[in-house]
C-alpha positions in Angstrom: -43.1 54.9 8.4 -43.5 57.4 5.5 -44.0 61.0 6.5 -47.4 62.2 5.4 -45.9 65.1 3.5 -43.9 62.6 1.4 -47.0 60.5 0.5 -47.7 62.6 -2.6 -44.1 62.0 -3.8 -44.8 58.2 -3.5 -48.0 58.4 -5.6 -47.6 56.8 -9.0 -48.0 58.8 -12.3 -51.5 59.7 -13.3 -53.0 58.0 -16.3 -51.9 54.9 -18.1 -48.5 55.3 -19.7 -48.5 59.1 -19.2 -45.7 60.5 -17.0 -46.9 62.9 -14.3 -45.7 66.4 -15.2 -47.0 68.1 -12.1 -44.7 69.3 -9.4 -44.8 66.0 -7.5 -41.9 63.7 -8.3 -43.0 60.3 -9.7 -39.6 58.7 -9.2 -39.4 57.5 -12.8 -35.8 57.1 -14.0 -34.7 58.8 -17.2 -32.0 57.4 -19.5 -31.2 58.6 -23.0 -34.5 58.7 -24.9 -36.6 56.6 -22.4 -37.8 56.5 -18.9 -39.0 53.6 -16.6 -40.5 53.0 -13.2 -37.7 51.0 -11.8 -35.3 48.1 -12.1 -36.6 44.6 -11.4 -34.0 41.9 -10.7 -34.9 38.2 -10.6 -32.1 36.5 -8.7 -31.6 32.7 -8.5 -29.0 31.4 -6.0 -28.0 27.8 -6.6 -25.8 25.7 -4.2 -26.5 28.2 -1.5 -26.1 27.8 2.3 -28.0 29.1 5.4 -31.3 29.2 3.6 -33.1 27.8 6.6 -31.7 30.4 9.1 -34.3 33.1 9.5 -31.9 35.3 11.5 -29.4 35.2 8.7 -32.1 36.0 6.2 -33.3 39.0 8.2 -29.7 40.4 8.4 -29.1 39.7 4.7 -32.3 41.6 3.8 -31.5 44.5 6.1 -28.0 44.8 4.8 -29.3 44.5 1.2 -31.6 47.5 1.8 -28.8 49.6 3.1 -26.4 48.6 0.3 -29.1 49.6 -2.3 -29.6 53.0 -0.6 -33.3 52.1 -0.1 -35.7 52.8 2.8 -37.1 49.9 4.8 -40.8 50.3 5.7 -41.6 46.7 6.9 -39.9 43.3 7.1 -41.9 40.1 7.4 -40.4 36.6 7.3 -42.0 33.2 7.7 -40.1 30.0 8.6 -41.7 26.8 7.2 -41.6 23.4 8.8 -40.6 20.6 8.3 -38.1 21.6 5.5 -37.1 24.9 7.1 -37.6 27.1 4.1 -38.0 30.8 4.5 -40.3 33.2 2.7 -40.6 36.9 3.2 -40.7 40.4 2.0 -38.9 43.7 2.8 -41.4 46.4 1.9 -39.5 49.5 0.8 -40.4 53.1 0.0 -38.8 52.3 -3.3 -40.7 49.0 -3.8 -39.6 45.6 -2.3 -37.3 42.6 -1.9 -38.9 39.2 -1.6 -37.4 35.8 -1.0 -38.5 32.1 -1.1 -36.0 29.4 -0.2 -35.8 25.7 -0.7 -32.9 24.7 1.7 -33.3 21.0 0.8 -32.4 22.0 -2.8 -29.8 24.7 -1.8 -31.9 27.1 -3.9 -33.2 30.6 -3.2 -35.4 32.9 -5.4 -35.0 36.6 -4.7 -37.1 39.3 -6.4 -35.6 42.8 -6.1 -37.6 45.8 -7.5 -36.6 49.4 -6.8 -37.4 52.8 -8.2 -35.9 56.2 -7.8 -32.3 56.6 -6.8 -32.0 53.1 -5.2 -29.4 50.7 -6.7 -30.8 47.2 -6.7 -27.6 45.8 -8.2 -25.9 46.5 -4.9 -27.9 43.7 -3.3 -26.0 41.1 -5.2 -22.7 41.2 -3.3 -24.6 41.2 0.0 -26.6 38.1 -1.0 -23.5 36.3 -2.2 -21.7 37.1 1.1 -24.5 35.7 3.3 -25.5 32.6 1.3 -22.2 31.6 -0.5 -23.9 30.3 -3.7 -22.1 28.2 -6.2 -24.0 29.9 -9.0 -26.0 33.1 -9.4 -28.4 33.9 -12.3 -29.8 37.4 -12.6 -32.4 38.6 -15.0 -33.1 42.4 -15.2 -36.3 44.0 -16.4 -36.9 47.7 -16.6 -40.5 48.1 -15.4 -42.8 50.6 -17.1 -40.2 51.5 -19.8 -41.6 54.1 -22.2 -40.2 56.8 -24.6 -39.6 60.2 -23.1 -42.4 62.6 -24.1 -41.3 66.0 -25.5 -42.1 68.7 -23.0 
């Protein structure tokens, strides 16, 4: 649970496309001449194993959160029948990791979005270790990317 005194720090920037210049930190990331809200990874695992094992999925998500230096707020998983697929989300202080699996196709779709100092790329080795995919495809999108405003 988020400490009430930290809630202000988790509040998004005020205004559309205008970075918050008040004392509260908005967790936007600055690089070179631009800033952005966070890194969003779309991860496809092909030829993967253990996609119908909800305990394995829970452990993989928990270890992914730790590897990414993120803060887990809530984890919810649902096991479907009859195919055994798993869908769920790890809600993070830094955003989320979501998953949907199709074990009959040996395919899993992960969505990893994190802001601040979290490192979403660090989830990849964890997911590979737990699910042993034959192939991994990753698409990266910098959410809310905008030029830095002169102060």
